[in-house]
C-alpha positions as CSV (number, residue, x, y, z in Angstrom):
1,M,-0.3,-0.2,-0.6
2,V,1.4,3.1,-0.6
3,D,1.4,6.4,1.7
4,L,0.2,9.3,-0.5
5,K,1.4,11.5,2.7
6,A,4.7,9.9,2.7
7,E,5.7,10.2,-1.1
8,F,5.1,13.9,-1.0
9,P,5.3,15.9,2.7
10,L,4.4,19.0,0.6
11,R,5.0,22.0,3.2
12,D,1.2,23.6,5.2
13,D,1.6,26.6,3.3
14,V,2.1,25.3,0.1
15,L,-1.3,24.9,-1.8
16,Y,0.1,23.0,-5.0
17,L,-1.8,23.3,-7.2
18,N,0.2,23.4,-10.6
19,H,0.9,20.2,-11.5
20,A,0.1,21.0,-15.6
21,A,3.6,23.3,-15.1
22,V,6.3,21.7,-13.1
23,A,5.3,19.1,-10.7
24,P,7.1,18.5,-7.2
25,W,8.6,14.8,-6.8
26,P,7.6,12.2,-5.1
27,R,10.2,11.3,-1.9
28,R,11.2,8.1,-3.2
29,T,12.8,10.2,-6.4
30,R,14.0,12.5,-4.0
31,D,15.9,9.3,-2.2
32,A,17.3,8.1,-5.7
33,V,18.8,10.8,-7.1
34,V,20.2,11.2,-3.1
35,A,21.6,7.8,-3.6
36,F,23.2,7.9,-7.0
37,A,24.9,11.2,-5.9
38,D,26.0,9.7,-3.2
39,Q,27.4,6.9,-5.2
40,N,29.2,9.4,-7.7
41,I,30.5,10.9,-4.9
42,H,32.0,7.5,-3.2
43,L,32.1,5.1,-6.2
44,G,32.4,7.2,-9.8
45,A,30.8,5.5,-12.3
46,R,32.6,2.7,-11.5
47,D,28.9,0.4,-11.7
48,Y,27.9,2.3,-15.0
49,P,26.6,-1.2,-15.4
50,Q,24.1,-1.0,-13.2
51,W,23.0,2.8,-14.6
52,L,23.1,1.1,-18.4
53,A,19.9,-0.8,-16.7
54,V,18.1,1.8,-14.9
55,E,18.0,3.4,-18.2
56,A,16.0,0.1,-19.4
57,R,14.0,-0.1,-16.7
58,L,13.5,3.3,-17.9
59,R,12.2,2.7,-21.6
60,E,10.2,-0.3,-19.6
61,R,8.6,1.4,-17.9
62,L,7.8,4.5,-20.6
63,G,6.5,1.7,-23.0
64,W,4.3,0.2,-20.1
65,L,3.1,3.7,-20.0
66,I,1.7,4.3,-23.6
67,N,1.8,0.5,-25.0
68,A,4.4,0.0,-26.8
69,D,7.8,-1.5,-27.3
70,P,10.0,0.2,-25.3
71,A,12.8,-0.5,-28.7
72,D,10.0,2.4,-29.7
73,V,11.4,5.1,-27.2
74,A,14.2,7.5,-27.0
75,L,15.3,9.6,-24.6
76,L,15.3,13.2,-25.5
77,K,16.1,16.9,-24.2
78,N,12.8,17.7,-24.0
79,T,8.9,18.1,-25.6
80,S,10.7,20.7,-27.9
81,E,13.6,18.5,-29.3
82,G,11.0,15.5,-30.1
83,L,9.2,17.9,-31.9
84,S,12.0,19.2,-33.5
85,V,13.4,15.9,-34.7
86,I,10.2,14.9,-36.5
87,A,9.9,18.4,-38.5
88,E,13.9,18.4,-39.1
89,G,13.7,15.2,-40.3
90,L,10.4,14.8,-43.1
91,D,11.1,15.8,-46.2
92,W,9.7,18.4,-47.0
93,R,8.0,19.8,-50.0
94,P,6.5,23.4,-50.6
95,G,2.8,22.6,-50.8
96,D,2.5,20.3,-47.6
97,R,0.6,21.5,-45.0
98,V,0.6,20.4,-41.1
99,V,-2.4,20.4,-38.9
100,I,-2.5,21.9,-35.6
101,S,-5.3,23.2,-33.1
102,D,-5.7,27.1,-32.6
103,Q,-4.5,26.2,-29.1
104,E,-1.5,24.6,-29.5
105,F,1.3,25.5,-26.5
106,P,4.5,26.9,-28.3
107,S,6.0,24.1,-28.6
108,N,3.3,22.0,-30.6
109,R,3.7,25.5,-33.1
110,I,7.0,27.3,-33.7
111,P,8.9,24.1,-35.1
112,W,6.0,24.0,-37.6
113,Q,5.7,27.2,-38.5
114,A,9.8,27.6,-38.6
115,L,9.1,25.6,-41.8
116,A,7.4,28.0,-44.0
117,D,10.3,29.1,-45.7
118,R,10.2,25.0,-47.1
119,G,7.1,26.5,-48.7
120,V,4.8,24.3,-45.6
121,D,1.9,25.6,-44.7
122,V,-0.1,25.8,-41.6
123,V,-3.5,25.5,-40.9
124,E,-5.0,25.7,-37.1
125,V,-8.1,24.1,-36.6
126,D,-10.4,25.4,-33.6
127,V,-11.1,23.0,-31.0
128,S,-13.2,24.5,-28.6
129,G,-16.9,23.2,-28.1
130,E,-18.4,19.6,-30.2
131,G,-17.3,18.3,-33.3
132,A,-13.7,19.3,-32.5
133,E,-12.5,16.4,-33.8
134,Q,-14.7,16.5,-36.8
135,R,-13.0,19.4,-37.9
136,V,-9.5,18.3,-37.1
137,I,-10.5,15.3,-39.5
138,D,-12.4,18.1,-42.4
139,A,-8.7,20.3,-42.7
140,I,-6.8,16.9,-43.7
141,G,-7.0,17.5,-47.2
142,E,-4.7,17.6,-50.6
143,G,-1.1,18.1,-49.6
144,T,-1.3,17.3,-45.5
145,R,1.5,15.5,-44.5
146,L,1.3,15.6,-41.2
147,V,-1.4,16.3,-37.9
148,S,0.4,17.4,-34.4
149,L,-1.9,17.6,-31.5
150,S,-1.5,18.5,-27.5
151,S,-3.5,15.1,-26.4
152,V,-4.3,17.8,-23.6
153,Q,-4.6,22.1,-24.1
154,Y,-2.4,23.9,-21.8
155,G,-4.7,26.5,-21.8
156,G,-8.4,25.5,-21.0
157,G,-7.0,22.0,-20.8
158,I,-9.9,21.0,-23.8
159,R,-9.2,16.6,-23.8
160,L,-9.4,15.2,-27.2
161,D,-10.7,11.8,-28.4
162,L,-7.5,11.2,-30.4
163,A,-8.3,7.5,-32.0
164,P,-10.7,8.8,-34.8
165,I,-8.5,11.0,-36.2
166,G,-5.8,9.3,-35.7
167,R,-7.5,6.2,-38.1
168,A,-7.9,8.9,-40.8
169,C,-4.9,10.3,-40.7
170,R,-4.2,6.6,-40.9
171,E,-6.5,5.7,-43.4
172,R,-4.9,8.5,-45.7
173,G,-1.4,8.1,-45.6
174,V,-1.1,11.7,-42.7
175,L,1.9,11.0,-40.3
176,F,0.1,11.6,-36.2
177,C,1.7,13.5,-33.6
178,V,0.9,13.2,-30.0
179,D,1.9,15.8,-27.5
180,A,1.5,14.3,-25.0
181,I,2.6,16.0,-21.9
182,Q,-0.5,17.2,-20.6
183,S,-1.5,13.7,-20.4
184,L,1.0,11.4,-19.8
185,G,0.6,10.4,-16.0
186,A,-2.7,11.8,-15.3
187,V,-4.8,9.8,-17.7
188,A,-4.1,6.3,-19.7
189,F,-2.9,7.0,-22.6
190,D,-2.4,4.5,-25.7
191,A,-0.6,5.2,-28.9
192,A,-1.8,2.0,-31.0
193,A,-5.6,2.7,-29.9
194,C,-4.8,6.2,-30.7
195,C,-3.1,4.9,-34.8
196,A,-0.3,7.6,-33.3
197,D,3.4,7.6,-35.3
198,F,4.5,10.1,-33.0
199,V,4.6,10.9,-28.7
200,V,6.0,13.4,-27.4
201,A,5.8,14.2,-23.6
202,D,8.7,15.7,-21.0
203,G,8.8,14.3,-17.9
204,H,8.1,17.3,-15.3
205,K,4.3,17.4,-15.5
206,W,2.5,14.8,-15.1
207,M,4.9,12.1,-14.5
208,L,6.3,13.8,-11.3
209,G,9.7,13.8,-12.7
210,P,12.1,16.3,-14.0
211,E,12.7,18.6,-16.4
212,G,15.6,18.3,-18.7
213,L,13.8,14.1,-20.1
214,A,11.4,13.7,-22.4
215,L,9.5,10.6,-24.3
216,F,9.6,10.1,-27.5
217,Y,8.6,7.5,-29.3
218,A,8.3,6.7,-32.9
219,R,6.2,4.0,-34.4
220,P,9.1,1.9,-36.6
221,A,7.7,2.7,-39.8
222,A,7.4,6.2,-39.0
223,R,10.5,6.3,-37.8
224,E,12.1,5.4,-41.2
225,Q,11.1,8.5,-42.7
226,L,13.0,11.1,-40.8
227,A,16.4,11.8,-41.1
228,V,18.8,11.8,-38.5
229,H,20.7,15.2,-38.5
230,Q,22.6,14.4,-35.2
231,Y,25.2,12.2,-35.0
232,G,27.8,10.7,-32.2
233,W,28.8,7.3,-30.1
234,H,25.4,6.5,-28.8
235,M,23.2,6.4,-31.5
236,I,24.1,3.5,-33.4
237,E,24.0,0.2,-33.6
238,A,27.1,-1.4,-31.3
239,A,27.4,1.6,-29.9
240,G,30.2,0.3,-27.0
241,D,32.2,-0.7,-29.6
242,Y,34.6,2.3,-30.1
243,T,37.1,0.8,-32.4
244,R,34.6,0.1,-34.9
245,K,35.3,2.2,-38.5
246,D,32.1,0.8,-39.9
247,W,28.9,2.1,-38.4
248,R,25.3,2.2,-39.2
249,V,22.5,4.2,-37.3
250,A,20.5,2.3,-34.6
251,E,17.2,0.3,-35.9
252,G,15.4,1.6,-32.9
253,A,15.2,5.2,-31.6
254,T,18.3,5.3,-30.1
255,R,19.3,6.7,-32.6
256,F,17.9,10.2,-32.0
257,E,20.1,10.0,-29.2
258,C,23.4,11.4,-30.4
259,G,25.6,11.4,-26.8
260,S,25.9,10.4,-23.4
261,P,22.0,9.7,-21.8
262,N,21.4,12.0,-18.6
263,M,21.3,9.5,-16.2
264,L,20.7,12.0,-12.4
265,A,17.3,12.3,-14.7
266,T,16.8,9.1,-15.5
267,H,17.5,7.8,-12.7
268,A,15.4,10.9,-11.2
269,L,11.6,9.7,-13.7
270,D,12.1,5.9,-13.0
271,A,11.4,5.9,-9.8
272,S,8.5,8.5,-10.4
273,L,7.0,6.2,-12.6
274,S,7.7,3.5,-10.2
275,L,4.9,4.8,-8.5
276,F,2.6,5.1,-11.1
277,Q,3.5,1.0,-11.7
278,E,2.7,0.3,-8.3
279,L,-0.7,2.4,-8.1
280,G,-1.4,1.5,-11.5
281,M,-2.7,4.7,-13.9
282,D,-7.0,3.7,-13.6
283,T,-6.2,3.9,-10.3
284,V,-4.6,7.3,-11.1
285,E,-7.4,8.5,-13.2
286,T,-9.7,8.1,-11.4
287,A,-8.7,10.1,-7.9
288,L,-7.1,12.9,-10.3
289,R,-11.1,12.7,-11.9
290,E,-12.8,13.0,-8.7
291,R,-10.0,15.5,-7.8
292,V,-10.9,17.6,-11.4
293,T,-14.8,17.5,-10.9
294,W,-15.1,18.9,-7.5
295,L,-13.1,21.6,-7.8
296,Y,-14.8,21.8,-10.9
297,D,-18.2,22.3,-9.2
298,G,-17.0,24.4,-6.3
299,L,-15.5,27.2,-8.2
300,A,-19.5,26.8,-10.3
301,A,-20.8,27.8,-7.2
302,R,-18.7,30.1,-6.3
303,G,-20.1,32.1,-9.6
304,A,-16.8,31.0,-11.7
305,E,-16.4,31.1,-15.1
306,L,-14.8,28.1,-16.6
307,L,-13.4,28.4,-18.6
308,S,-12.1,24.5,-19.0
309,P,-15.2,21.9,-20.9
310,A,-18.0,21.4,-18.6
311,D,-18.4,17.4,-19.6
312,P,-16.0,15.2,-17.6
313,A,-14.9,12.9,-21.2
314,R,-13.0,16.6,-22.2
315,R,-11.1,17.2,-19.2
316,A,-8.2,15.7,-17.8
317,G,-6.3,17.4,-15.4
318,I,-6.5,21.5,-16.1
319,V,-8.9,23.4,-14.5
320,T,-9.2,27.3,-15.9
321,F,-11.0,30.3,-14.2
322,R,-11.7,33.3,-13.8
323,L,-14.1,36.2,-11.8
324,P,-16.6,37.9,-12.6
325,D,-15.6,41.4,-12.5
326,E,-11.5,40.7,-11.6
327,A,-8.9,40.1,-14.0
328,P,-7.3,37.0,-13.9
329,A,-3.6,38.2,-13.2
330,D,-4.9,39.5,-9.6
331,T,-7.1,36.6,-9.0
332,R,-3.8,34.1,-9.1
333,A,-1.9,37.6,-7.2
334,R,-4.9,36.7,-5.0
335,L,-4.1,33.1,-4.2
336,Q,0.1,33.6,-4.7
337,A,-0.2,35.7,-1.8
338,G,-2.5,32.8,0.2
339,G,0.2,29.9,-0.7
340,V,-1.6,28.3,-3.7
341,V,1.0,27.6,-6.6
342,C,-0.8,27.7,-9.8
343,A,-0.6,29.5,-13.2
344,E,-2.6,32.7,-15.1
345,R,-3.2,30.7,-18.5
346,G,-6.1,30.2,-20.7
347,G,-7.4,33.7,-20.2
348,G,-7.6,32.8,-16.9
349,V,-6.0,31.4,-13.7
350,R,-5.2,27.2,-14.9
351,L,-5.2,25.1,-11.9
352,S,-3.9,21.6,-12.1
353,P,-3.9,19.0,-9.1
354,H,-3.2,15.8,-9.9
355,F,-3.9,12.1,-7.7
356,H,-2.3,12.7,-4.5
357,T,-3.4,16.3,-3.9
358,D,-5.7,16.8,-0.3
359,Y,-9.0,17.9,0.0
360,S,-7.8,20.2,1.9
361,V,-5.5,22.3,-1.1
362,M,-8.5,22.6,-3.0
363,E,-10.8,23.6,-0.4
364,R,-8.3,25.8,1.2
365,T,-7.7,27.6,-2.1
366,L,-11.6,28.5,-2.9
367,T,-11.7,29.7,0.7
368,L,-9.0,32.2,-0.5
369,L,-11.6,33.1,-3.5
């Protein structure tokens, strides 16, 4: 039985509702980092093979998280790097189109807009309200090479039903990329079920890990369409044979990892994901849904304007609101003065609890309003 109060010993004066930005670590993650540092000062890298075993285990955990073969998972620095690997790896032609939503975080907008000098057009689709998925599908017209969507939009927290979009892309020979940073660790995710060719997500939000280490999934058939632009000792077959003169890029997703891995972050994220495996994503998703519903209803009862979807199926871990007659910046400042850690996003104040958030944290936050 996991003792969540022991895993998350946040101070009483910290009302943490900002997991959609950067999350606090579980205690086990702190312990893993301390143990890794302690090993370094006493033993150096004497036991490096053990570190490689942790790296392999992390790939397995990430594969479990998205229902994918660990061989198809690369460990990159962040979401932006993963999306840039795709943007720079495809052989674009003038007239190609990329379809995104009109609410994307810059990470999933700028890499595609930067292709304008190659004649690539970016089409933004309105994903607010009913019929969002069909509007995306309808936008997949002639010349569309890629659809790239956040599974959950960072501002208002709109959660898309990815499966019909993915199926439409697969049927039409269009690549489908999912920025899953606001999903992984919050709700169950299945790369195969949604027909994703690429899935990208940093570990520092809902996965409760450190900044600087991200999942990059590439389906084998799609992976072969990406040219490699970064080279080094780590991205080749037989990477440990340093004297070998003939080489070729790795068969799996490690071809996108050009150099030495971030072993410190690897130990941290591996520890964080062990918590999700112990609990199971069904348990995590249910607990988070209950907290988000409680928070949504509590804000509505206090007269707040809810900017996040009313339908629970359209929400993951984000509740964004604004108060009548008060600017969101002023509301956030009042909350912050009372100890609430939150963000101003999507035209309002964004609150994002997690499965372990104590209800008293949310109660005290609403009282401040």
